[in-house]
N, C-alpha and C positions, 0 to 999 in steps of 0.2 A: 927455502923454496916455497912458493905459494901454490895452493891447490885451486885449480880453476873452478869457477862457480858452475853448478850444473845448469845445463841448457834446458829450458822448459820445452817439453814436446808440444808440437802443434796440436791444437784441439781439432779432432776430426769428428764431424757429425756423421753418423751412419746414414747411408742412403735410405730413403723411405721404402717400405716394402711395397709389394704389388697391391693395387686397390681391389683386385678380384682374387678370391680364395678358390683354388681348384679350377674346374672348368664349369661353364654354364650348363644347366640342365635344359636341353632343347631336343625334343623328339624329332627324329629325321623324317617321320611321316606325320603330318599334321592334317586335321580335318576341319573344314569350315572356312569362313572368310577371315580368319585371324591366325597369327602365329603366336603361340603361347610358350613361355619359358620362364626360367628363374636363374638367379646367380647369387652367390654369397659375396657380399661386400665386406672387406676387411676394415679395421679401425682406421687404417691409412686412407681408405677410399671414402669413408663416411663424409657426407656433406658435398660430395662430388656430383658431377653432371653425368647422367646416363643418357646415351643416345642409342637407339636400336633402329637400324635401317634395313628395309627389305628391298632387295634388288633382283630384278629378273633380266634375263638376256633380252637384248633389244629385239631379236627375231621372234621371241615368244610373244612380245607385246606389239609386234608389227611396226617397229620403228627401225627402218632400214639404216644400217650403218652405226646404230647406237650399240656400244659395247654392253652397257648395263643401264637399266631404267629403274628409277626409284618408284616402287609401288606401295610403299608404306613407311611411316616413320613415327617413332615415339621419342619424345624428349622429356626427361624429368630433370628439373633444375637442381634438385638436391635429394640425395638418397641417404638413408640411415644405414649404419652398419648392420650386418645380418643378412637374412634371406630377403631378396627383393624379387617379386614376381612381376611379369609384364605380359601384356597382350597387345599386339600390333595389328590393327585392322588393315586389310587390303583396300586399295583405292578402287574406284568404279571400273577402270579399265582392266585391272587385274582380276576382279570378280567376274567380269564379262568373259575373259579368256578362260578362267577356271570353269565357268558354266559351260562354255563351248567345248573345251578339250578335256574336261573332267580331272585334269591335274596340271599343276604349274610348279616348275622347279625354281626355287628361290635361293639366293645367297643372303644369309642373315649376318649383318655386321653389328656387333655389340661393342660400343666404345664407352669406357668409364674414365672420366677426367677428374682426378682429385683436385681439391682446391690447392692452387699453387704447385701442382705437380704435372707430370707428363701423362698424356693419354695412353691407355692400354686398350688395345682392340683384339677381339676374338671374332673369327669368321667361321661360320658353319653353313652347310648346304642342307636344305630341307625340301621336301616335296609336299605340296598342299593338294589335297584331294577334295 
């Protein structure tokens, strides 16, 4: 009787880890005309694209019918592994609303897209005074 040859097991490459380690540091109460924060980028996320969007409700910016209005954006084409800090300035319309009402509630959407990987997004709500 012959012994069957062992069948090689298929090579399985592990799924890459998340590009963001933990949660971003972002104070819920911000002061001034910019939103400041930081996040830890993992080795898997190094070299990836960082995008931070500031969104306000359309009614807060006087755009009737608009669900959310972009009031600030920061894009970095490539980020290194480790702690990455960011500061996103408000646009003129948002600064005007902030000056008039003394506070503005924003949604901060942080998206990190590693090279050749899927984007990871984190959303937080902050109040700028």
